C-alpha atoms as one frame of an Amber mdcrd trajectory, in Angstrom:
protein
 -10.538  19.305  25.367  -7.220  18.246  23.797  -5.927  16.747  27.053  -8.948
  14.434  27.239  -8.617  13.337  23.637  -4.844  13.124  23.592  -4.073  11.659
  26.983  -7.357  10.396  28.432  -9.430   7.345  27.649  -9.346   8.039  23.913
  -5.614   7.403  23.835  -6.311   3.702  24.394  -9.533   3.823  22.401  -7.507
   4.638  19.279  -5.844   1.252  19.467  -9.335  -0.221  19.698 -10.021   1.430
  16.356  -6.804  -0.077  15.077  -7.882  -3.542  16.211 -11.277  -3.215  14.505
  -9.597  -2.041  11.317  -7.292  -5.055  11.413 -10.241  -7.405  11.736 -11.971
  -5.632   8.865  -8.928  -6.159   6.616  -8.238  -9.702   7.793  -4.942  -9.174
   9.609  -3.449  -8.770  13.080  -3.658  -5.508  15.013   0.150  -5.338  15.059
   0.128  -5.246  11.253  -2.005  -2.087  11.034  -0.857   1.512  11.300  -3.249
   4.460  11.477  -2.343   7.150   8.950  -3.806  10.384   7.642  -4.457   9.078
   4.123  -3.366   6.585   1.473  -0.675   8.913   0.181   0.944   9.165   3.592
   1.039   5.390   3.902   2.519   5.014   0.435   5.111   7.706   1.224   6.166
   5.866   4.380   6.595   2.649   2.422   8.618   4.178  -0.412  10.868   6.055
   2.005  11.224   3.087   4.320  12.210   0.419   1.792  15.817   1.576   1.696
  15.943   1.589  -2.096  19.235   2.510  -3.739  20.459   3.668  -7.132  19.775
   1.034  -9.743  16.950  -0.667  -7.839  13.750  -1.002  -9.863  10.098  -0.534
  -8.914   7.395  -1.887 -11.208   4.109   0.013 -11.479   1.382   0.879 -13.996
   0.522   3.897 -16.105  -2.874   4.186 -14.386  -1.822   4.921 -10.800  -3.476
   7.753  -8.905  -1.034  10.638  -8.312  -1.339  10.054  -4.555   0.083   6.571
  -4.976   2.636   7.531  -7.594   4.423  10.585  -6.159   6.330   8.521  -3.590
   7.987   6.503  -6.345   8.744   9.609  -8.380  10.470  10.919  -5.255  12.771
   7.909  -4.795  13.576   8.044  -8.517  14.654  11.676  -8.224  16.277  11.398
  -4.810  18.050   8.038  -4.954  18.349   7.054  -8.601  15.754   4.289  -8.422
  14.363   3.157 -11.790  10.586   3.131 -12.276   9.366   0.604 -14.846   5.844
   1.297 -16.047   3.422  -1.322 -17.386   0.610  -0.112 -19.613  -2.975  -0.926
 -18.647  -4.981   0.503 -21.545  -8.463   1.907 -20.896 -10.927  -0.911 -21.536
  -8.412  -3.548 -20.481 -10.131  -6.402 -18.651  -7.806  -9.321 -19.330  -6.232
 -10.099 -15.953  -3.785 -12.616 -17.367  -2.552 -10.130 -19.969  -1.800  -7.648
 -17.185   0.051 -10.276 -15.169   2.005 -11.311 -18.279   3.080  -7.719 -18.931
   4.284  -7.412 -15.347   6.193 -10.675 -15.699   7.948  -9.445 -18.844   8.935
  -6.174 -17.142  10.685  -7.762 -14.135  14.446  -7.260 -13.986  17.080  -8.772
 -11.676  17.034  -5.448  -9.783  13.243  -5.216  -9.335  12.570  -4.765  -5.629
   8.876  -3.887  -5.472   5.609  -3.955  -7.400   3.249  -1.042  -6.758  -0.267
  -1.101  -8.161  -3.830  -0.153  -7.297  -6.496  -2.585  -6.187  -9.109  -0.645
  -8.149  -7.885   1.804 -10.766  -9.218   5.289 -10.080  -9.075   6.059 -13.799
 -11.223   3.201 -15.112 -12.591   1.276 -12.118 -10.782  -1.889 -13.201 -10.282
  -4.394 -10.387  -6.655  -5.416 -10.720  -5.528  -9.065 -10.296  -3.992  -8.357
  -6.893  -3.580 -11.961  -5.760  -1.896 -12.968  -9.012   0.405  -9.953  -9.066
   1.291 -10.464  -5.404   2.132 -14.115  -6.114   4.304 -13.029  -9.027   6.093
 -10.500  -6.825   6.711 -13.143  -4.185   8.053 -15.586  -6.754  10.703 -13.020
  -7.688  11.563 -11.904  -4.158   9.777  -8.567  -4.539   7.521  -6.635  -2.158
   3.904  -6.263  -3.340   2.583  -2.796  -2.443  -1.117  -2.129  -3.070  -2.865
   1.240  -3.228  -6.316   0.342  -1.933  -7.783   3.825  -1.703 -10.659   3.008
  -4.055 -11.371  -0.483  -2.723 -11.806  -0.704   1.060 -15.451  -0.223   1.981
 -16.534  -0.632  -1.631 -15.555  -4.278  -1.968 -14.486  -6.951   0.498 -10.758
  -6.787   1.214  -8.821  -9.565   2.944  -5.135  -8.725   2.768  -4.057 -12.252
   3.664  -6.089 -13.773   0.831  -4.732 -11.138  -1.544  -1.198 -12.119  -0.534
   0.251  -8.605  -0.697   2.932  -7.415   1.707   1.652  -3.847   2.008  -1.807
  -2.322   1.603  -2.541   1.395   1.995  -5.996   2.913   2.043  -7.966   6.010
   3.023 -10.892   6.361   5.358 -12.598   9.241   3.605 -13.697   7.383   0.481
 -15.844   4.230   0.637 -15.468   3.899   4.401 -17.217   7.290   4.679 -14.850
   8.442   7.402 -13.546  11.995   7.842 -10.684  13.419   5.851  -7.370  12.831
   7.569  -7.946   9.130   8.232  -6.183   6.157   6.685  -4.853   2.660   7.229
  -1.586   0.988   6.343  -1.141  -2.785   6.476   2.440  -3.969   6.862   2.635
  -7.763   6.881   4.579  -9.133   9.829   6.492 -11.403   7.454   8.436  -8.494
   5.979   9.767  -7.530   9.395  11.826  -4.353   9.174  12.001  -4.369   5.369
   9.784  -1.278   5.448  11.406   0.917   8.104  10.371   4.580   7.788  11.440
   7.169  10.332   7.771   7.868  11.078   7.349   4.415  12.650  10.458   4.384
  14.834   8.250   4.719  17.902   6.218   1.661  16.918   2.899   1.043  15.202
   0.504   1.809  18.062  -1.815   4.789  17.682   0.163   6.757  20.278
């Protein structure tokens, strides 16, 4: 019954889901958007940052394709520069990773984009340290959390990132076509994709 699910009691119930998800991630309901997957959330962020030719985005060579394609798009479409930091297989030195990020920052770096847990190796990235580094340089910290939420405890406020995208169908054991996107209230309209022009509520 699509009318029941789309316009009946479940219309409001979806924002109840949103509120529970926000509590689970340690943020306010207004900071959570329901998506279809991590990739969709990442796409919205990359398209909504308003990046221009010559702006730089800093990422790693171990990103999942779902979290990488959005940046490849803005490179091709708008002339953004993607700077890639190596995280060799077997790497477990958090400070070395942070140091490599620090060395790769340019005056035009606008965002860091990195995974919470690398899908390639399982490495837990130093999210809090990288987010602090991004903040210190006036950059937005964007985290691909597809492999983390439900597998490990995630508190986005403690991590200090500005953006956190994740999927429901992995460690949360939810159906395909479910995802969450955290957009910190402090960044305001810095991330302003067309898909969210109607607001962040479920409907």
